C-alpha positions as CSV (number, residue, x, y, z in Angstrom):
1,M,8.5,13.5,-9.7
2,L,5.4,11.4,-9.7
3,I,3.2,12.3,-6.8
4,G,0.2,10.4,-5.5
5,V,-2.8,11.6,-3.5
6,P,-5.1,8.8,-2.3
7,K,-8.5,9.4,-0.7
8,E,-8.4,9.3,3.1
9,I,-10.1,6.2,4.5
10,K,-9.9,6.7,8.2
11,N,-13.3,6.9,10.0
12,H,-14.9,10.2,9.1
13,E,-11.7,11.7,7.6
14,Y,-12.6,14.1,4.9
15,R,-9.3,16.0,4.6
16,V,-7.0,15.5,1.5
17,G,-3.3,15.6,1.1
18,L,-3.2,18.2,-1.7
19,I,-5.8,20.7,-2.8
20,P,-6.1,21.8,-6.4
21,A,-4.1,25.0,-5.8
22,A,-1.2,22.9,-4.5
23,V,-1.5,20.5,-7.4
24,R,-1.2,23.5,-9.8
25,E,2.0,24.7,-8.0
26,L,3.5,21.2,-8.4
27,A,2.5,21.0,-12.1
28,M,4.1,24.4,-12.7
29,H,7.3,22.9,-11.4
30,G,7.1,20.1,-13.9
31,H,5.8,17.4,-11.6
32,Q,3.0,14.9,-12.3
33,V,0.3,14.5,-9.7
34,F,-2.1,11.5,-9.6
35,V,-5.2,11.9,-7.5
36,E,-7.6,9.2,-6.5
37,A,-11.2,9.8,-7.8
38,S,-13.3,11.8,-5.3
39,A,-10.3,12.4,-2.9
40,G,-11.4,16.0,-2.4
41,A,-15.1,15.8,-3.1
42,A,-16.1,15.9,0.6
43,I,-14.6,19.4,0.9
44,S,-16.0,20.7,-2.4
45,H,-13.0,20.0,-4.6
46,P,-14.4,17.8,-7.3
47,D,-12.2,15.8,-9.7
48,R,-12.8,18.5,-12.4
49,E,-10.9,21.1,-10.3
50,Y,-7.9,18.7,-9.9
51,E,-7.9,18.0,-13.7
52,E,-8.0,21.7,-14.4
53,A,-5.0,22.2,-12.0
54,G,-3.0,19.6,-14.0
55,A,-3.6,16.3,-12.1
56,T,-4.5,12.9,-13.5
57,I,-7.5,11.2,-11.9
58,L,-7.1,7.5,-11.1
59,A,-10.0,5.3,-10.1
60,T,-8.5,3.5,-7.1
61,A,-5.9,3.9,-4.4
62,E,-4.1,0.8,-5.7
63,E,-3.4,2.7,-9.0
64,V,-2.2,5.8,-7.1
65,F,0.2,3.8,-4.9
66,E,1.4,1.8,-7.9
67,V,2.5,4.8,-10.0
68,A,3.7,7.3,-7.4
69,Q,7.2,7.9,-6.1
70,M,5.9,10.1,-3.3
71,I,2.5,9.6,-1.5
72,V,1.1,12.7,0.2
73,K,-1.6,12.0,2.7
74,V,-3.1,13.5,5.9
75,K,-3.6,10.6,8.4
76,E,-1.4,7.6,9.1
77,P,-1.8,4.8,6.5
78,Q,-4.5,2.4,7.4
79,T,-3.9,-1.4,7.2
80,A,-5.1,-1.7,3.6
81,E,-2.9,1.3,2.6
82,R,0.2,-0.1,4.3
83,K,0.0,-3.1,2.1
84,L,0.3,-0.9,-1.0
85,L,3.6,0.8,0.0
86,K,6.6,-0.1,-2.1
87,P,10.4,-0.2,-1.2
88,E,11.9,3.3,-1.3
89,Q,8.6,4.9,-2.0
90,L,8.2,8.2,0.0
91,L,5.3,8.5,2.4
92,F,4.7,12.1,3.7
93,T,1.9,12.3,6.2
94,Y,1.1,12.3,9.9
95,L,2.2,9.0,11.5
96,H,2.1,9.2,15.3
97,L,4.0,5.9,15.6
98,A,4.7,6.0,19.4
99,P,1.4,4.3,20.4
100,D,1.1,2.2,17.3
101,Y,3.4,-0.9,17.1
102,D,1.5,-2.6,14.3
103,Q,1.8,0.5,12.0
104,T,5.5,0.9,12.8
105,A,6.3,-2.7,12.1
106,E,4.4,-2.8,8.8
107,L,6.1,0.4,7.6
108,V,9.5,-1.1,8.5
109,R,8.6,-4.3,6.5
110,S,7.4,-2.2,3.5
111,G,10.9,-0.8,2.9
112,S,9.4,2.6,2.3
113,I,10.7,6.0,3.4
114,C,8.3,7.6,5.9
115,I,8.5,11.3,7.0
116,A,6.1,12.2,9.8
117,Y,4.6,15.7,9.6
118,E,4.5,15.9,13.4
119,T,8.2,15.7,13.9
120,V,9.5,18.0,11.1
121,T,11.1,21.0,12.8
122,D,12.0,24.5,11.8
123,E,15.0,26.8,12.6
124,R,13.5,27.7,16.0
125,G,12.9,24.1,17.0
126,H,9.1,24.4,16.5
127,L,6.9,21.9,14.7
128,P,5.5,23.8,11.7
129,L,3.5,20.9,10.2
130,L,1.9,20.0,13.5
131,A,1.1,23.5,14.4
132,P,-1.9,24.2,12.1
133,M,-3.7,21.0,13.2
134,S,-2.9,21.7,16.8
135,E,-4.4,25.2,16.4
136,V,-7.6,23.6,15.0
137,A,-7.7,20.8,17.6
138,G,-7.1,23.3,20.4
139,R,-10.0,25.5,19.3
140,M,-12.2,22.5,18.7
141,S,-11.5,21.0,22.2
142,I,-13.6,23.7,23.8
143,Q,-16.5,23.2,21.4
144,A,-16.3,19.4,22.1
145,G,-16.0,20.0,25.9
146,A,-19.0,22.3,25.9
147,M,-21.0,19.6,24.2
148,C,-19.8,16.9,26.6
149,L,-21.0,19.0,29.6
150,E,-24.5,19.0,28.2
151,K,-26.8,16.8,30.2
152,S,-27.9,14.9,27.1
153,H,-24.3,13.7,26.6
154,G,-23.8,12.6,30.2
155,G,-22.4,15.9,31.5
156,S,-23.3,17.9,34.5
157,G,-25.4,20.4,32.6
158,V,-23.0,23.3,33.1
159,L,-22.8,26.2,30.6
160,L,-19.2,27.3,30.0
161,G,-19.8,31.0,30.3
162,G,-22.6,30.8,32.9
163,V,-25.3,33.5,32.9
164,P,-25.8,36.5,35.2
165,G,-26.1,35.2,38.7
166,V,-24.7,31.8,37.8
167,A,-20.9,31.0,38.0
168,Q,-19.0,30.1,34.9
169,A,-17.6,26.6,34.3
170,R,-14.0,25.9,35.5
171,V,-11.8,24.9,32.6
172,V,-8.3,23.5,33.2
173,I,-5.9,23.1,30.3
174,L,-2.9,20.9,30.7
175,G,-0.2,22.3,28.5
176,G,0.2,25.8,27.3
177,G,1.7,25.1,23.8
178,V,-0.2,25.5,20.5
179,V,-3.1,23.3,21.6
180,G,-3.4,24.8,25.0
181,S,-3.1,28.5,24.0
182,N,-5.7,28.0,21.3
183,A,-8.0,26.2,23.7
184,A,-7.5,29.0,26.2
185,Q,-8.4,31.6,23.6
186,M,-11.7,29.9,22.9
187,A,-12.5,29.2,26.5
188,I,-11.9,32.8,27.5
189,G,-14.0,33.9,24.6
190,M,-16.9,31.8,25.8
191,G,-16.6,33.3,29.2
192,A,-15.2,30.3,31.2
193,N,-13.0,30.5,34.3
194,V,-9.7,29.3,32.7
195,T,-6.5,27.9,34.2
196,V,-3.5,26.8,32.2
197,I,-0.9,24.5,33.7
198,D,2.5,24.1,32.1
199,R,6.1,23.3,33.3
200,S,7.6,26.1,31.2
201,L,7.7,29.5,32.9
202,Q,8.3,31.1,29.6
203,V,5.1,29.7,28.2
204,L,3.2,30.7,31.3
205,S,4.7,34.2,31.1
206,K,3.6,34.6,27.5
207,L,0.1,33.6,28.3
208,D,0.0,35.9,31.3
209,Q,1.2,38.9,29.2
210,H,-1.4,38.2,26.6
211,Y,-4.4,37.6,28.7
212,G,-3.6,39.3,32.0
213,N,-6.2,38.6,34.8
214,R,-8.6,36.8,32.4
215,I,-6.6,33.6,32.9
216,Q,-4.8,31.9,35.7
217,T,-1.4,30.3,35.0
218,L,0.1,27.6,37.2
219,F,3.4,25.7,37.2
220,S,2.9,22.0,36.7
221,T,3.4,19.8,39.7
222,H,1.5,16.7,40.7
223,D,-0.2,18.6,43.5
224,T,-1.2,21.5,41.3
225,I,-2.7,19.1,38.6
226,E,-4.6,17.1,41.2
227,K,-6.0,20.2,43.0
228,E,-7.1,21.9,39.8
229,V,-8.4,18.7,38.0
230,L,-10.6,17.8,41.0
231,Q,-12.3,21.2,40.9
232,A,-12.7,21.4,37.1
233,D,-15.8,21.1,35.1
234,L,-13.8,20.5,31.9
235,V,-10.1,19.4,31.6
236,V,-8.3,19.6,28.2
237,G,-5.2,17.6,27.7
238,G,-2.8,19.3,25.3
239,V,0.7,18.0,26.3
240,L,3.2,16.9,23.7
241,V,6.6,15.2,23.8
242,P,7.6,15.2,20.1
243,G,7.8,11.7,18.7
244,D,7.2,10.1,22.0
245,S,4.2,8.9,24.0
246,A,2.3,11.5,25.9
247,P,2.9,11.5,29.7
248,K,0.0,10.2,31.8
249,L,-0.6,13.4,33.9
250,V,-4.0,12.3,35.2
251,G,-4.3,8.8,36.6
252,A,-7.4,6.6,36.8
253,E,-7.7,7.3,40.6
254,M,-7.7,11.1,39.9
255,V,-10.4,10.7,37.3
256,R,-12.5,8.6,39.7
257,S,-12.3,11.6,42.2
258,M,-13.4,14.2,39.7
259,K,-16.8,15.8,39.8
260,A,-19.7,13.7,38.5
261,G,-20.6,14.9,35.0
262,A,-17.2,16.6,34.5
263,A,-15.6,16.2,31.0
264,V,-12.2,15.6,29.7
265,V,-11.0,16.2,26.1
266,D,-7.7,14.5,25.4
267,V,-6.1,16.2,22.4
268,S,-3.0,14.2,23.1
269,I,-4.7,10.9,22.1
270,D,-2.7,10.6,18.8
271,Q,0.3,10.1,21.0
272,G,-1.5,7.7,23.5
273,G,-3.3,10.3,25.6
274,C,-2.4,12.1,28.8
275,F,-5.3,10.7,30.9
276,E,-4.9,7.1,32.0
277,T,-8.5,6.5,31.2
278,S,-8.2,7.7,27.6
279,R,-8.8,5.4,24.6
280,A,-9.0,6.6,21.0
281,T,-12.5,7.2,19.6
282,T,-13.9,8.3,16.3
283,H,-16.2,11.0,15.0
284,A,-18.8,8.2,14.6
285,D,-18.7,7.4,18.3
286,P,-16.7,10.1,20.0
287,I,-17.8,9.9,23.7
288,Y,-17.7,7.4,26.5
289,V,-18.0,7.7,30.2
290,V,-15.7,6.4,32.9
291,D,-16.6,6.9,36.6
292,D,-19.2,9.5,35.7
293,V,-16.7,11.6,33.8
294,V,-17.4,12.1,30.1
295,H,-14.4,11.4,27.8
296,Y,-13.9,12.8,24.3
297,C,-10.8,11.3,22.7
298,V,-11.3,11.6,18.9
299,A,-7.9,10.9,17.3
300,N,-8.5,13.1,14.2
301,M,-10.4,16.0,15.6
302,P,-9.6,18.4,12.8
303,G,-11.3,16.1,10.3
304,A,-14.6,17.4,11.5
305,V,-13.8,20.8,10.1
306,A,-12.1,19.3,7.1
307,R,-12.2,22.2,4.7
308,T,-10.5,24.7,7.1
309,S,-8.1,22.0,8.3
310,T,-7.1,20.9,4.7
311,V,-6.3,24.4,3.6
312,A,-4.3,25.2,6.8
313,L,-2.4,22.0,6.4
314,N,-1.6,22.5,2.7
315,N,-0.3,26.0,3.5
316,A,2.2,24.4,5.8
317,T,3.2,21.3,3.8
318,L,3.4,22.6,0.3
319,P,6.9,24.2,0.5
320,Y,8.2,20.8,1.8
321,V,6.4,18.8,-0.9
322,L,7.9,21.1,-3.5
323,E,11.4,20.8,-2.1
324,L,11.2,17.0,-2.0
325,A,9.9,16.9,-5.5
326,D,12.3,19.5,-7.0
327,K,15.5,18.2,-5.4
328,G,14.7,14.5,-5.0
329,I,14.2,12.5,-1.8
330,D,17.9,11.7,-1.0
331,R,19.3,15.1,-1.8
332,T,16.6,16.9,0.2
333,L,17.0,14.7,3.3
334,Q,20.8,15.0,3.1
335,T,20.7,18.8,3.0
336,N,17.5,19.7,5.0
337,C,18.1,18.9,8.6
338,H,14.5,19.9,9.5
339,L,12.9,17.4,7.2
340,L,15.4,14.8,8.3
341,Q,14.0,15.3,11.8
342,G,10.7,14.0,10.5
343,L,12.3,10.8,9.0
344,S,10.8,8.0,11.1
345,V,11.2,4.9,9.1
346,C,13.6,4.4,6.2
347,K,14.3,1.3,4.0
348,G,13.5,-1.3,6.6
349,Y,14.8,0.6,9.7
350,V,13.3,2.8,12.4
351,T,15.1,6.1,12.3
352,S,13.4,7.8,15.3
353,R,15.3,6.9,18.5
354,S,12.2,7.4,20.7
355,V,10.0,5.2,18.5
356,S,12.7,2.5,18.4
357,D,13.0,2.5,22.2
358,I,9.2,2.3,22.7
359,H,8.7,-0.6,20.3
360,H,12.0,-2.3,20.8
361,L,12.7,-2.2,17.0
362,E,16.2,-1.9,15.5
363,Y,17.3,1.8,15.2
364,L,19.6,3.2,12.5
365,P,20.6,6.9,12.3
366,P,18.7,8.6,9.5
367,K,21.6,9.4,7.2
368,V,22.9,5.9,7.6
369,A,19.6,4.4,6.7
370,L,19.3,6.7,3.7
371,A,22.6,5.3,2.4
372,A,21.6,1.7,3.1
């Protein structure tokens, strides 16, 4: 198969779809990989390393999209990239279509086959291609929150771990999944007073067994969220409904009633955010303030630690890329129900029911769309 790896062009996005080690694996399976010049340069993978691994370097993204049967990326295709997609060309990347009508409509019009990393499942019903970036974002959320609490960034001037004689900051984490558990790990390590709120008793029990009295776990109700958020110095939003918009757990009125100088980090922003006051920001301008509450809502948080993130992502995606390349797109999607769960747009149709409902676009079952 002919596989293309364009350079990411989203604001301050330095990750890359395939690292040289992954290219070498594909080349050993007999596939040809075409990489845009300098695609991995920002994370110390120069073009020379890709060539030594067996890739062909092409000067522009246009050339990569023109030759490739499968495009492997990291972030959702930007407007300029969506114009380059061809009918029945496979796009394998994060998409996050629920809050993005324009992207969804343009992917439909392209006639391409689009598999979203974030909705591919495994045999346990987990999301194996979302997990590594959720781990990174969860850990980064506490770093970002600590920065937001600094007075120079509009925060209250509170140190997460306090010092002898001074209380720690109160950190409230909404959602105890991959993001939330990793955020909790970092916040506990920094000495904060940590509360995790989730609606799954199984998740809460697992956290309690692991951390004991170093953490407080609470069942999610509106009353619980309101009480804890209003007392918090830092609130991290890590809720997820796979393929759907994130629920708005914290309304604008609740934000207005928070402590002056408190901070929120909305890791759910890729799916629209779980704070009513959230709007997507970039690494170039990550912070804004609403009602004296500092908001950090960067939509590609792991891009800031691009080398770690890229390697972690490649570790997860490479087996799927190999299967798609070895077996072919149609055969793989007909036989691999977990990859089929990730099929979001196919040959002019939306194949995700939740995305179809949100954007009022025509839905076609995935296997029916593949046969179209």
